[in-house]
N, C-alpha and C positions, 0 to 999 in steps of 0.2 A: 676700503671703507668709504661710504658715500659722503658727500658734503653734508647732507641732512643729518647723518649720524654724528658727524663731528661737532655739530652744534650742541650736543648733549655730552659733556665730558664723562658723565657717569656711565654711559653706554660703553665707552671705550674700555673701561675697567672690567666690564662683565662679558664682553664678546670678542671673538677673534675676527669676525667679519659681519658687517651689517649691510644689507642692500635694500634701499628704499624704492628700488624699481626691480622687485624680486623676479628671479628666474631660478627657482629651486633646482638644485642638482639631483635631489632625490625624486624619483618618478612619482611616488605616492603624493608628495607635497606639491609637485607640479600639477597633478590632476586635481587636487583640492583647490589650488589657485584658479585653475580654469573653470571649475564648477562655481566658485565664488563669483568670478567675472560674469558667467552666464546668468547668475541670479541677480546681479547688480543692475544690469541694463542701463537705464538713464538715472537711476536713483543715487542719492548720496552714498548709500550702502544698503545692501539687502536686509530685510528683517530677519530676526533670529529663526522664525518659523520656516523660512525658505531654505535654511541649511541644516535644520535639525535632522531630517531624514538622511542627508549625506553623512552627518556625524554618526548616526546610529548604524549606518551600513558599513562604516569603517572604524569600528571601536578601537582597533589597535593603533590608529594613527590620529584621528580627528578629535577635536574638542570644541566646546562652546562655553564661554564664561559670560555671565551677566553682571552689571554693576550691582553691588550690594546696596540695598535700600537703606538710606540714612547714613551711608558711609561713602563719601565722594571718591576716595582713593582705594577702595577695596572692591573685590570681585568675588562672585560665587560660582563654583563649578556647576554648570547645568548639565553638560554631557561630556564624557571622555575620561573617566577615571582610569581606565585601562591604558589609554594612550599616554597619560601623564605620570604613570607609576614610576618609570625610571628617574624622573626628575623630582617628583614630590613625594614619592612613596605611595602606598595604597590608600589614596584619598577617596572618600565617599562623595558622591554627587550631592549637591546642595551644601557643601562645606565651603566656608569663606577662605579665600586665598591667604588672608592674614593668619589663619589658624593651621596652615599646612605644617606638617612635621618637618619638612625641609625648608627652613627660612631662606637659605641662599637661593634655592630654586624659585621660591615665591617672589623674591626680590627681582630676579631676572625677568620673570613673567610680568610683574607689575610695571617694570620699566618699559617693556615692549608695548604693553597695553596702553600706557599713558602716551607713548610716542604716537601710536596709531590713533588714539583719541584726538590728539592735537592736529595731526595731518589729514586724517580721514582717508588715508591710503594704506594699502598693505605693505608689509616688509618681511624680509626673511633674515635670519641670523644663524651663525655657526659659533659654537663655543665648546670648550672642553671642561669637564666637570667630573665629580664623583657621583656615581649613581646611588640610588637609595640602598642598594645591596653592598656598597663599598667599592665596586669596580670602577675603573676609569673609562669614561666614554667620550666620544665626540657626538654632539647633538646638533641637528639642523632643525630649525623651527620656522614655521610660517604663521603670521598673525595678520588677520584682515578684519576691518571694522564691520559692525552691524548696527542697524538703526531701525527701531520699530516705528518711530514717528516721522522718519524721513528728514529730521532736522538736527538731531543730536546723536552722537555715538554712545549707545547705551549697552553694547555687548560686543564680544569679539569671537571670531571663528578662526580656527587654525588647525595645525597639525604638527606633530613632533615625531622625528625618527632618530634613532641612536645606533651607533656602532661601537665596538670596542676600540679603545685607543691603541694604536699599533704598537707603540713602544712600552705600553703598560700591560702587556699580556705576557703570560709565562712562555709563549712561543718565541719571544725575543729577549733572552736573558742579557745580563750586563756584559757577558763575554760573547756577544753575537758574532758568529763567524764572518758575517759580511761587514762587520765594523760600523754598522749604521746606528747602533744604540749608543747613547751617551755614557760616559764614565762618571760616576758620582763618588767623589772623594770627600772625606770628612776627618778632621783631626780627632784624636781620642777624646778631648774635652768637649767636642761638639758631636760626638757619635750618637748620643741619644736623639738630638734634634735631627741630625743628618739621617739617622735610621728611619725616623718617621717620614721624612721627605721621600726617601728611597722606597719605602713601602707603598706610599701613595702612587709611585711610578711603576710599581711591580718589579723593581730592580733590587739588586744587592749593592751595598756599598763596595766600591772597589778597594782592594787592599793597599795599604801604604805602611811604610816603616818610619817610626819616629825614634830618634836616638838622642839622649842627653849626654853631654861630655862633662868631665870633672871641672873644666875651666869655665863652665857656663854656656858654652856654645852648643848648638844642636844641629841635627840633620833630619830631613824628611825626604823620602823618595817613593815613587810608585812601585808597587810590586808586580805589576803586569805591564805589558806593552801599551804605550799610549800613542804610538806612531800612527798618524793619520786620523786620530780620533778627536772628538769634541769632549773636553773634560770640564766638569763643573766641580768647583771646590767650595764646600760649605764651611764657613768659619765666622763665628760671631766674635767681634773684636772688642770685648769688654774685659776688664781686669778682674780676675778671681782665681782661687785655687793656686796661689803662688805664682801666677803669671800676670804681668801687667798688660795693659792694652798695647804697649810698645812691643812686648814679647810676642803677642799673638799676631800683630801686624807684621813683624819681621818674619815669623814662621810662614805666614801666608805668602809674602813676597818671594821668599826663597823657594817655596814649593811651586809657585807659578813659574818661576824661572826654571826649576827642574823639569817641569812638564814640557815647557817649550824647548829646552835643551834636548829632550829625548823625543822630540818629533810630534808633539800634540799639534793638531791643525788649529784648533781654537781652544782657548781657556776662558771660562766665565767664572768670575769671582761671585759667589753667593754669600753675601754678608748680612745676615739677619740684623745685626747691629754693627754699623760702620763707625769706628771711633773718629774723633776730632771734627765731626761735622758741626758741632755747636759754634766753633770759631769760624764763621763764614764771612765776617766783615771786620774792618778796623774800627773799633769803638774808642780806642785810645791811640795816641801817637805811637807809631812804629810797631803796632800790634802785628803778629803773624796772621797769615791766612791758612791755617793748618788744614782745612778741608781741601783746599786746592793742592797743597803739597802731597797729601795722601793720594789724591787722584793722579798726580804726576808719577808718584812711586809705583802705583799699580800699573799704569800704562807703560812705564819704562821697563818693568819686569815682564811684560807681555800679556797682560789681561786684555782680552778682546771685548769684554762686556762685563758690566757690574750690575748685580741685582741687590736691591736693599728694600726694606720696608720702613716706612715712616722716617724719612730723613728730617732733621730739625728744620731745614729750610729747603724745600724742594727745588726752587728756582736756582739757589746757590749750588746745590748738589749737582743738578743737571749741567749748569754752565761751567762747573769745575772740570768736567771730563770732556775729552775729545772722542773717546770711544763711546759706543751706544750704552745707555743706561736704562734700567728698568726700575721704576719706583712703584712699590706696592703700598697699599694701606690695609689696615684691619678693621675699617669702619663697619663693613657689613657684619663681620663676626661680632664686633662690639655691640652694634645696634640690635642684632638678633638676641644677644644675651641680655641686654638691658630691657628690651621689649618683653621678655619672658618674666621679668620681675617687677614691672611697672603696674600692670593691671590697668585700671581705668583712671588712675591718678593723673593730674595735670603735671606736665614736665617742662623744665627749662634746662637747656644745654648752656653751660657756662665755660667761657674761655678764661684761663688764669691770667692772660695778658693780651694786649692788642695784637702782638705778633702772631698769636695762635688763633686769631679770629677766623681766618679762612679754614683752618682745620676744624674748628668747632662748627662752623656753618655747614661744611660738607657732611660732617657726622649728623648734625641736626636734620638735614634734608633726608639722609638715609633713614634715620629713626622715624621721621615723620611719614615716610613712605610705608614703612613696616606697620606703624601703629594706625595709619589711615586717619590721623587727626592732627591738628596744629600742635607744634612744639615751640615753646618760647625760647628766647636767646638772651644771654647776658654776658658781660665781661667785667674783669677787674683790672685796673691799671697796676702795673708792677714796675718798680725801679730797682736796679741792682748796682751797688757800688762796693768795691772791696769785699765781695762775697756776702754782703748783707742785703736782703730783699726787703723793700718797703713799698706799700701801696695803699691808698685810701679811697680812690675813685672806684665805685661799683655802679654799673649801669645795667638795668634790667630788673624784672620782677620775679622773685622766687618765693614770695610769701604763700604759704600753704601748698607749695608745689614740691615735687621731687627735683632736686638740683643734681644734674649730672655734669661733673667737671672733667674735661678731657684735655690731655696734653700728650706730647710725643714721648716723654720719658719722665721718670722720677729718679732723682739722684739723692739729694739730702732730704727731700720731702717737705722742705720748708714752704715752698710756694703752694703746694696742694693743701697743706694744713691751714695756711692763712686764708685761702679761698673758702675752704670748708667752714671755718669759723665765721667768715664774713656772711656766708649764705645762711647759716643757722641764726646769726644775729639779726638777719633780715626776715626771719620767720619761715625759713624753708622747713618743709615737712621732714625731709631727710636728705642726706648728701651721699651720692655715689661717685666714686672716682674711677676714671679710666685712663690708662697709660700704656702705650705699646711696649716700651722698654723699661724693665724694672732693674735699674742699675743699683739702687739701694746702697749708698755709701754708709759708712759706719754710723749707727744710731738712727738711720732713716726709718726702719721698721718700728722701732720703739716710739719714735716721734709720731708716726702715723697711727700707731695703736692707741695713742692718747687723744687723737683727734676725734671730733664728733662726726664720724662717717659710718654709714651702714655697710659699705663694701668697697673694696679696691680690686678692680679687675685689670689684669695685665696680660700681655701676650707671652708666649713661651720662647721669645727670641733670646732672652737671657734667663738661665735656670734660676729658680727660686726654691727654697726649702720650705714647703708648705707645713711639714710636721713641726718644725722648730720655730716658725714665725710667731712673733708676739701678736700678730694680727689674728691668729687663729682662723676660724672659718670665714672671717671677713675678707680674707685674701683668696682670690679666685684666679686661676690661670686659663686663658683662652687659647686653644691650639690654632696655629696658623701655618702648619707645615703644608697644608693643601694649597695655600696661596703660592708657595715657592714651587711646589710640584707643577702647578699649572703654568707658572712662568717658565720653568725649565723646559716643559714640553714645547711652549711657543717659541722660545729662543732656539731650541735645538731644531725644530722644524724650519725656522727661518734661516738658520745657518746652512741647512741641507739644501734649501731652495735657492738662496741667493747670496750666501756668503756673509753679507754685512747688514742685511735688512733687519730692522727691529720691528717685530710684528705686534708688539704690545701697544 
C-alpha cells in the first residue's frame, strides 16, 4: 500500500491494495490508463467528452461518473452500467451513486473518487467483496480524474475487472486435496454465525466433536486431519445458554491447543465478541488488566492471529497482543442501514461518553459520505462508580434532528437509555441506537423497550431472540458475517504468501 493511501485510514479498511502510481495488472485496465494519459497531455485532467467514446467502446470494463449537481459528495453514473454491474448491481445510467442498490460498493467508489479529486492523479486498487449475485470476487479498479474547466475535478473515468475468488469457488472445497484451502471450525453454539461466514467463503464448516462430562469438564477435537493446514476457529465469547464467558474462553483455548497438538500450521482465533476487553486499564488501585491476560492465554495456547470486530478500546486491544491482530468495524453496514431510514432529515451522531468519541466520529464520517451532506456531532459525559452511571454534561445540537447514538456494546442498557432521554429532552425529533454487541444482561431489553427510541440496531456477533424481545420490531439485527469472510480470505492469503504478514 502506498504512502498516499496510508494517509486515509478509511481506505485501509476497504481495500487490499492501493497504488497511487498505478500500473494495473489487468491488461484492459492498463490500456484504459494509457488512453487516459494520451488524452491528458498537459492538462490538469482531460475533459469527460475526451474519454466518452473510449467508455462506449468498452462497455464491459469502462465507466464515467460526473459530480451530482447540488451534492458535493455524490456522483451520477454517466456511462458504464454494464462494467459496474458486479459491484453495484444493474444500475441504470444517470442514477446517483448514493442511490445504488449496493451501498457497500458505492462507499468504495466514493472513497476512491474523493481521493482522486483531492490529488488530481489516477490510482488503482484491489479488493475482495461479494458480487451483486452473491458470489465472492476479487476486483481490480482504476480511477482517473476528469476536468471540463481545466481547474477543478468534476468527473472521473475508470474501469473495473473482476474474477472469482479462488478459495470461494466450488472447485476448491474445504477438504481440498492440495491442502491450500483453510479449515473453518465453529462450536455448536456459534454454528449459525459460523455457517454464514463459511457460506460467504463457499466452504463447509469443518467437523469437530464436543463432549460434556458428568463432572463439568469437556473435550473438543477436530474430526479431520489438520496437519499442515491453516485453521480458523469461530467462537463468540459471551455468556449465554448455560455457558459463561469463562466457559467459552476455556473451550476456545483448549481447542486451539488441540489443533496445534495435531499439526495445524497456523491457527487464527475468530472472535466476533472477545470477552474481558472492557477492563483495559487500572481505574482503581490493584485493578486487573484482564484484556492483556486473555491475550496472553490465547498466545500461550498457540493462536497465531486474532480477528475481532469492535473492541472496546482498539489501541489497548492491539497493544495487548504480540501476535498479529485484525480489528474490524461494522460502521459501513450501520451507516448504510441508517441512511436508508433517515431520508432528508437533519442528523446528529451522538457519543454516549467521551471515550467513545473517536468511534462516533468515524461512524459520522462514514454516514456523511453515504448521505452526501453534513452530519452533526454531539456527546454526553458519563461517570461510573460502583456500577452506577451518572452524567449531566451534553454538548451538541439535536433539536429537531434525528439523533443516532452509537456504542460498541450494550450490557445493562442504562447508558443508552440515559442518552436517549437526554436527546429527547433537548428536542430531538427521534432517537436511534446502534451497538455492535448486544450482550443484554438481565432486564436490559425491558429497560430499552421503555426508552424513547425509534430503533435499536445491533450486529449479529451475539445472538438475539427477535421473536421474544420486548423491543418488538424496534430491534433490528445487521449481518456482519461478510466482514469476517473478507478478513479470513486476506489472512489466509497472507499466511500462504509470507507466513506472518498481516495484510489488513
